[in-house]
N, C-alpha and C positions, 0 to 999 in steps of 0.2 A: 228570521229575526235574530238568530244567533250570529249571523254574519254581520248584522248591523249593530255596532257597539252601542250607539246612543239609545236605540229602541230596547236593547237588552238591559241597559242600566236603568231605564225608566221602569221596565217591568220588574226588575229586582227591587227597586225602591218601593214600588207599589205593593209588592208581596211582603216586604219588611214591615211597612206601616200596617198592613192588614193583620200581620202576626202580632204586632204590639197591641193593637186594639183588642184582639181576642184575648191576649194575656191580661189586659187591664180588666176586661169583663169577667175573667175567671174561666173562660172557655178552654184555655190552654194552661196546664199546670207545669211548673218547673219540677225538676227531680227532687228538690228539697221538700216541696209541699206534698209529694205523693206518699201514699202508704206503701207497705212492702209488696203487696199484690200488684198494685198499679205500676210500681217501679219494675217488677219482674216482667210484666206484660210489655212495658215501654222498651225495656232493654231487648226483649225478644224481637220486637218490631224493628228496633235499630239494627240488630244483627241481620235480620232478613233483608232490610233495605241495603245494608252494606254489602251483603252477599250478591244481591241483584246488581248493585252498582259495579262491583268487581267483575261479575260475569259479563256485564255489558262492555266494560273496558277491555277485558281479555278477548271478547269476541271481536271488538273493533280492531284490536291490535293484530289478531290472527288474520282478519280480512285484509288489513293493510299489508301485512307480511306476505299474504298470498298474492296480493296484487303486485307487490314489488318483486316477488319471486317469478311470477309468470309474465311480467311485463318485459318485452325485449328491450335491450339497451339501445340507445340512439347511436352510440358509437363505441368502438372497442375501448376507448379511454375510460368511459363512464362505467363499463362493466368491471374493469380493473379497480376503479375507485370504490364501487359497491362492494366488491369482495374484501377489499382492505377494511372498509367500514364494518362489515359483518364480522371479520376476524377480530378487529379491535373490540367490538362489542362482546363477542364471545370470551375474549381474554378478560375483560372487565368483570363479566359475570362469574367466570371461573375464580378470579382473584377474590371476589366478594364471598363466594361460597367457601373457598378454602380458608379465608380469614375467619368466617363463622365457625367452621369445623375446628380450626386451631384453637380458637377461644374456648370452644366447648371441651376440647381435649385437655387444655390447661386447667380449666375449672374442675374437671373430673379427676385429674391427677392430684390437684391440691386437696380435693375432698377425700380421695382415697388415702393420701398421706396422713391427713388428720385422723381418719377413721382407724388406720393401722396403728398410729401412735397412741390413740386413745385405748385401743384394744390391748396393746402391750402394757400400758400403764395399769389397766385393771387386772390383767393377767398376773403381773408382778405383785400387785397388791393382794390378790387372792392367794398367791403362793406364799407370801410373807405371813398372812393370817393362818394358813395351814401349818406352816413351820412353827408358829407360836403354839398352836394347839397340839401339834404332833410330839409325842414323847417316845423316842425309840426304845426306852427301857421299860415301858409299860407292858403288862402281860398281853393286851390285845395287839399291840404293835409287833411283839415277838411272834405271836401266833400267825399274824398276817404275813410276816416275812417268811415264816416256816412253810406256810401253805400257798405261797405264791406260785401261780401256774399249776396248781394241783386241785383237782375236784374231789372233795371228801364230803361225807354226810355231815349234817349239822351236829349230830350227837358226838362224832369224833372231834369236831372243832370245839364243842363245849367242854369235852374232857381235857383237851389240850389246854384250853383257857383256864380250866380249874387247876390243872397242874402248875401252870405258870403263875397263877394268882397265889397258890399255896406256897410256891417257891419264893415269891416276892415277900410274902408275910413272914416266912421263916427267916429269910435273909435280913429283913428289917428288924425283927426281934433279936436276932443274933448280934447285929451291929449296935443295937441299943444297950447291950450289956456293958459296953465300954471296953477298956483295955485289960480288965481283970481276967486272968487266965482261968482261975478257979470257977468263976461263974460260967464262963463259956464251956468249960469241961463238963460241969453239972448239967448245963442245958443240952449238950450233945448226948450225954448218958441218959437223960430223961426221955429223949426222943426214941431211942432204941431202934435205929434204922436197920432192922434185921431183914426187911424185904429188899431194901437196896443192896444189902450184902448178898442176899440169896440170888438175886438176878444180875449181880455184877454191875450195879449202877452206882456204887459208892463213890466212884471217881467223879460223877456228875455233880456231887454236892461239895466238891473241893473249893469252888470259887467263893463260897460263903462260910463253909466249915473249914477253917484253916488246917494245914497239915499237922500242926502240933496237937490237935484234938484227936487225931487218929491213934490207934494203938500201934506202938512200935513193933515192927516185925523182928522176930528173933533171928539171929544169924543162922544160916543153914549149917548143919554138921557135915563134915567131909569124912567119907569112909576111909578105911585104911588103904584100900586099893587106889582111890583117887589121890590120897596123900603121896603114894609112890609116884603116880603120874605127875603130880605137882613138882616133886623133887626132880624128876627127869627133865621137866620143862625148864626149871631153874638152872640145872646143870648145863643143859643144852644152850640156853641163852647166855650163860656166863662164859662159854668157850670163846677163845680169842679169835676164832674164825667167824663168829657170829656177832661179837660185840667187842668193844675196847674200853678199857678203864680210863677215866679222865684223871690226869696227874695233878691237877690243881688242888691247892689247899682248901679252897671253897667249893670244890666240885663234889659235894655230898648232898644227900637227900635224907629227909626225916619223915618217918611214917606217922600215922595218927596216934599210935601207942607209944611214940617217943623213940623208936629205934632209929639209929643213924648208920647209913651205909654209903660207901663211896660210889659215885655215879658211874654207870656204864652206858655207852652209846651204841645203839644197834647199827649194823652195817646195811641192813636190807629191811624191807617191809615185813610185817607180821604174816602177811599172806604167803610170801615166798619162804619165810622161815618155817611156817607151818608145813608147807609141802616138803621142805628139806627134813624136818623133824620126823615126818611119817616114814621116810626112807631109813631112818636110823633105829626105829623101834618096831616091835612085832605086834603092836596093837594100834587101834585107830581112835583118835579123838577129834572132836569137831573144832572148827576154827574159833568159835566163841569160847569154848573151854580153854583152848590154848591161850587166847588173849586174856582170859580171866586169871589164869595161873601165872601170868607174867609178873615177876617181882617188881616192887615199886622202884627199886634203884636201877632197873634196866629200862631205859627210855630212849627217846629220839633226840637227835641233835637240834637244838634251838638256834635260830638265826642270831638271836641277841647274845647267845652264850659262846658263839664261835670265836676262836682266836684268829682264824683265817676266814676269808670269804670265798664264795664260789665265783670263780672268774668267768668272764664273758665267753671264753673259748669253751669251757665245760658246759655252760648252759646252751650254747649253740650246737654242740655235738649232740646233746640230749634231744634238742628239737629236731635235728636231722634224723636221728634214729627213730624217733616217734613217728615222723612222716613216712619213713621207709617201712615201718611196721604197719602203718595205716594202709599203705598201698600193697601190703603183703609181699614186699621185697625181702623183708627180714622176719624171722620167727619170734624174735624177742623185741622188747620195747624200752629197755633201760641200758644205760652205759655199763652198769655192773655186769649184766648178762653178756654184753659184748666182750668185756674183758675176760669173763669166765670162759668164753668160747675160744679165745685165742691164747690163753695162758693156762699153765698148770695150777697156779695159785695166785689169786688176785692180790694177795698181801705179800708176795715174794718180790723183792727188789730185782733179783736176777731175771725173773719172768717179765716184769714190767719194762725193764730196759732191754728186752729182747736178747739176753745173753744166755738164756737157758737152751741147752742143746735139744731138749724134747719139744718145746713149743715155739721156738723162734721162727719156724717156717709156717706156722699156722696163719690162716687168714679167714675172714668172714665169708660165709656162703650166702650169695644173693640169688634171688629168684627173679629174673628179668625177662619175662616173655615179650614185653614191648619196651625196649630200652629207650625209644624215642618218644615215649608218652610224656606229655607236659604235666608237671606237678607244681603246686604252689606250697611253699613252706615259709616259715618265719625265722628271722635271725635278729639277735640283739645287736644294736649299733649305738654309738655315741653321737648325738647330734649337737653341734655347737651353735648356740643362739646368742645374740647380742641384745642388750637392753641398756637403757640410760638411767642412772641413779645419781642424784645430787649433782647433776650437770656433767657426770663422767660416764663414758661408754665402757661397759663391762661385758665380759663374755662368760658363759657358763656351759658346761657339758651335761647333757641330760640323756639318760638311757632311753632308747626307743626301740620297740619291736617292729621291724619292717618286713613286708612281704616280698618274696622273690618268686619268679616263675621260670623254671628251667626244665630241661629234659631229665628223665629219670637216670640215665647213665651219667650225666653231669653231676647230679646230686650224690651218686655213689662215689664219684671221683673226689668230690668235696669232702665226703666223710673219710675216705682213705687218707687224704692229705691232712685232715685235722686230727685224726685219731692219735698220732704220736704225742700230741700236746697233752693228752689226758693220762699218759703213762706215769706222771709224777704224783698220781693220786695217793700212792702209798705213804707219802710224807704228811698228808693231812691228818 
């Protein structure tokens, strides 16, 4: 009957009329008129019918495919055509599956992006709320910062919190007194911080008990023996071989008690002068005491007060000597020490111009176990750069410290060639 279309249509029309009559009589209910239970049962039946229908279709398709696969071709041409049709069908199926997967990936990526964006939004909102509530100056915050990554008992944490809270209250009360010094002083005396003084914790209270509320320390008395040492240090530093007097009318210094003295400028560092001083006396004093006994009018040369400037050649010589001292080719690290090695007196014009019969043949002693060793040192140079201003091209020279890499013996040769340029230091 399925092969005869007319008979099939008549049968379908007959079944349709039969269904309509049943529907009019109420024997068949539509989904709208069913209750929830009947609708669930009906849907369950529909699912089973659909499942049976799909299984039948799949079985028929498999049977047809099996027949096609096991049926020998009538000619070689038809076999080739069948393979092409099969390949085309496989490609269509693959494209369809790939399109479904691509659509799913795009949907999931979009959803993931929205979820990440939403998470970042709420994370930022939570962080802002925490920052509003967080007070870094509160006692609890200070204790938490202090005990970060440290495990302590609760009793210890409570005592720390008590100390911070008490400190906060004391500081607030102190600040509420205003700017009147007398009230603050009475407040400080009323507290009587003897325990802090006993355990050497008085400096901890300085942030809110200002320094002017502390008792002034009396100046220490110097014994007669130390007064003699102080006089020796002053006389030593005032010698012309250790310092020079500034000749200018304004080159003077005034002490706190109103004394005025002409300024003297040291030739060397206090460390080197201390070592030199120990060789001139038969007792020993520490470097700190030597520095403390330095008179106020004996000071160092200030760059802003110089009538002359340190030229680029002298700075480059100092850099070379520092590098040679670093690689242990020289025992000293300053130009002054180098001049002291090859001259009798660094302040003598005859010695500096190599006219002294005693020291004109002296030279620097180098320790060069590996003369071909490569070393990197720096030198000051002037770099010319151009720029445009107001439509005009202008040039400017800027000092720049540049690195060079040479052999150790070449660096020694550079020093020997540049050292005569430093001999006119006596005139500065």
